[in-house]
N, C-alpha and C positions, 0 to 999 in steps of 0.2 A: 504494500500500500504506500502511495505517495502522500506526504503531509506538507502543509503550508502554514505559514504564520499569518494570522488575521489580526490586524491592528486592534489593540485593546484586550486581546486574550492572552492568557499566560501559558497556553499549551497549544500544540499543533493541531490543526484540523485536517482530517483526511480529505484528499482531493476528490474523492467520490463521496457524496453525501446521500443519505437515504431520504427521498422525498415521500411524504406521507399523505398527499392529497387523495390518492386512490384508496388507501385503507380507511379513509374517513367515510367512504361509501357513497356520499352524495355526488351525483353526476358520474358515478362509476358502477351503477347497478347494484349497490349494496356492498356489504363487506362481511367477511368471516372473522370474528374477533379473535378466535383462537389462532387462526393462521396469521392474522395481523401481528399479534404479540410475538409469535414464533419468528416471524420475518424480522422484526426489530431486533430481537435477541440474536438471530443469525447474523445480521449486519454487524452488530457490535463484536461478535466473536470473530468475524472476518476482518476486523481492523477498521471498520467504518466508525468514525467518532462523531460525525456531524449528522444530527437528525433535524430535518427541516419540517416544520409543521405550521399550523395556523388555526385560529378560532373558526374560520370559515370552512375548513375541511371537515365536512360532515356536521357542521354546526356544533363544533366542539368535540366531536367523537374522536377525531384523530389525536388531538391533544390528550384526551383521556386514555387512549390506548398507549400512547408514548409514556404517559405517567405510570400506567400499570406495568409496562415492560421494564421501565427503569427501577421500579420497586423490586421486581424479581432479579434484575441484574445486580443491583446493590452497590454499584460503583459510580454514583452520580458525578463525582469529581472528574471522571475520565471522559465524560460525554459533553459535547457541545450542543445545546438546544438552541435552535434558531426558530423563532416564531414571529408573528406579525401583528400589526394593528392598523385600523383605518377602514374596516368594513363593518357594517351591521346588516341584519336581515330581518325581514318581516315575512313570516311563512317561509317560502323558498325563494323569495326575491331579495337580492343583495343590492346594497347601495354603499357608496363611499361616504365615510363619516370620520373625520379626523378632529372632531371637536374635543376640547379638554375633558368634558364629561365622559365621552365615549372612550377615550384613551385610558382614563383612570379606571373605568369599569372593566375594560378589556384586560388590562394587566392583572387585576385581581382575579378575574375569571380564569385567565390562562394559568396563573400560579396554582390555583386550586385544582384545575384539571390535570396539570402536569405533576402534581404532588411534589412541588419543589418550592424553595423560598428565593430562588434567583433564576434569571433567564440570561443566557450567555450572549445571544445576539437578538436584539429586539428591533425589528425593521420598521423603524420610524425615523425621526430627526433628532440629533444631527446624523447624517448618513455615514455609516461605516461600511455598509454592504448594500448592494442593489441586486435584485433578483429578476432578471429578464428571461423570457423564453429564448432558447438558442440551441440549435441543432443543425445537422447537415441540410435540412430542408427549410428551416426557418431562421434566416440570417439578417433580418432587417436591422437589428441592433448593432450590426457592424458599422453602420453609417454614422451613428451618433452616440448611442448609450455606452457602448464599450470603450470607444476612444475617450469620451468624457470621463468615465470612471478611471481610466488609466491616467489621464492628466491630473485628476484630483486626488489620486491615491485611494480610491474607493474600491474595496474588494467586491468581486462578483460571484454570486452563487447562482449560476445559470440553471434553469430548470427545463424539463422536457427534452433531456438529452436523447431519448429514444423516440421522440415525437409521438407521444401517446401510444407507444407500442409498435408503431409503424416500422421503426428501425430494429425491432427485435428479431425480424426474420420469421415470425410466427404467423403473420397475417396472410390470408389467401383471398381469392375473389369471392369465396363463399362465407367469409367470416361474418358472424352476426353479432350485433350489439343490442342489448336489451335494456328495458327500464329507462332510467335517466342517464345512461352512459353518454358521456360528453361526445364520444365519437359519432353519435347519431347526428350531431349538429356540425361537426368539423367538416368543412368543404373538401378536405383532402381525402375523406373516406366516402365521398359521393362520386359517382361516375359523371363525366369521363375521367376526372382527375385521379380517382382511386387506381385505375388501371395504369396510369402513368407512374404513380408513386410505387406501385408494386413492381413495375418494370425496373425502376431505378434500384429498388431494394435487391431484386434478383441479380442485377448486374454488379452492384456493390458487393454482394455476398460472393459472387464468383471471383471478383477482383481480390477480395480479402483472402479467400482460400488459396488462390494462385500465388499471391504476393507474400503472404505471411503465415499461411496455414491457420487462419482465424476465421470467425464468422462475422456477419455484418454487424451484429450487436457489439462485438468487441471493437470492430473498426469504428463504429459510430461513437462509442465512448472515448476511444483513443483520440479520435478527431477532435472531440470537444475539449479534452484535456490539453491537447497540443495547440489550441488557439492562443494567441499571444496575450489576450486580456482576460482569460478565464481563470479564476482562482479555484473554485470548486464546481464540479459538474454534478447536478442532482440526478439520482436514478430512482424512479418510482417502482418499487416492488411490492407485491401483495402476498407472495408466498415464499417461504425460505428457499425452495429450489431455484427460484428465479435469480438468486444471488450467486449461484454456482460459478458464472463466468468472471467474477470479480478478480480472481487471481490471474486470469489470462489477459488482463488489461495492463498490468504492470510490466515494466522491463523492456519496452520497445517504444519507438517514436516514429512519427510520420515525417518524412523529409519533404522538401519543396516539390520534387517531382511527383511524389505520391499525392500530395494535397492537390496539385494541378490535375492529376488523373481523376481524382474523386470529383472535383468541380466539373470536369468534362462529362463524366457519367451522369451527374445530376442534371446538368444543362441539356444534354442530348435526350434524356429520358422524360423529364418533366417540362413539358412545353407550356403549361398553364399553371404556374406555381401560385400558391396562396399562403398567407401567414396565419398567425394565431389571433388575429384581430377579433374574431367572433366571440372570444372569451372575455373581452373587456366588459366589466360591469358598468351599469348606468350611473350617472351622477344624480343623486336625489336632491331636488330643489325644495328647500324649506322656507316657510315664512319666517321672518326675523322675529326672535323672541324679544319683545321690547323691554321686558322686565330685566332680562340678563344683559341686554345691550346698554341699558342705563347704568 
């Protein structure tokens, strides 16, 4: 496992972090709590020290599962918890809200769910970390977010390294997504784009096997880690066995020629690319509270 220093922390963070959005269940078709806790414990045993979560992941469920897993693990001081602030929900509708009242309520609720008295990385202001979506297929942040973070000394915890499972190599033309699974809304999983992305994944897998004896998942994770402004690449896993490839990602690098070849495969396969914009929550417009404004 590779480790990196994040400003303000007194211990190294693993460059692969476990993302817990999917184990929260919401927008992922539910969750198996026993498998989720086992997955978190498996990640810790494999040397992953950074767990990324949020109150909005399953409306608090992901944080609760992280807290329960850490109770079993028993070595809180070895783990870096990164959680967030700035969203609220009404039913299943989410809105941005970074008011003082909301922030103070969220920190108390997160500490309770996580069963801890401190949070290592709290993604609010001042900015120490930024968490943009970034992977082989979704690169818009290369234009502005990543260079800005680099120039300002802000660490990046990029999420979606496997593009919601698309780069796992497990998807087929017949893959089905049920319930509230976010992939039912993702334009990349709708035809005709889906066929283009599957073609790219197939070609990338062949390239990885021929060049490195690896699979497309390992290539995609190595690609993310080898990008110049990526501090930590988050990997969303829901079952312990999904973490088996972790050891195959360490110990090799992608050179300039390889990165160029990957870019050509993606460019030639995906003729109608689309980003993750569909996931952006709405801004909730509120009437001004005159009593508090006064």
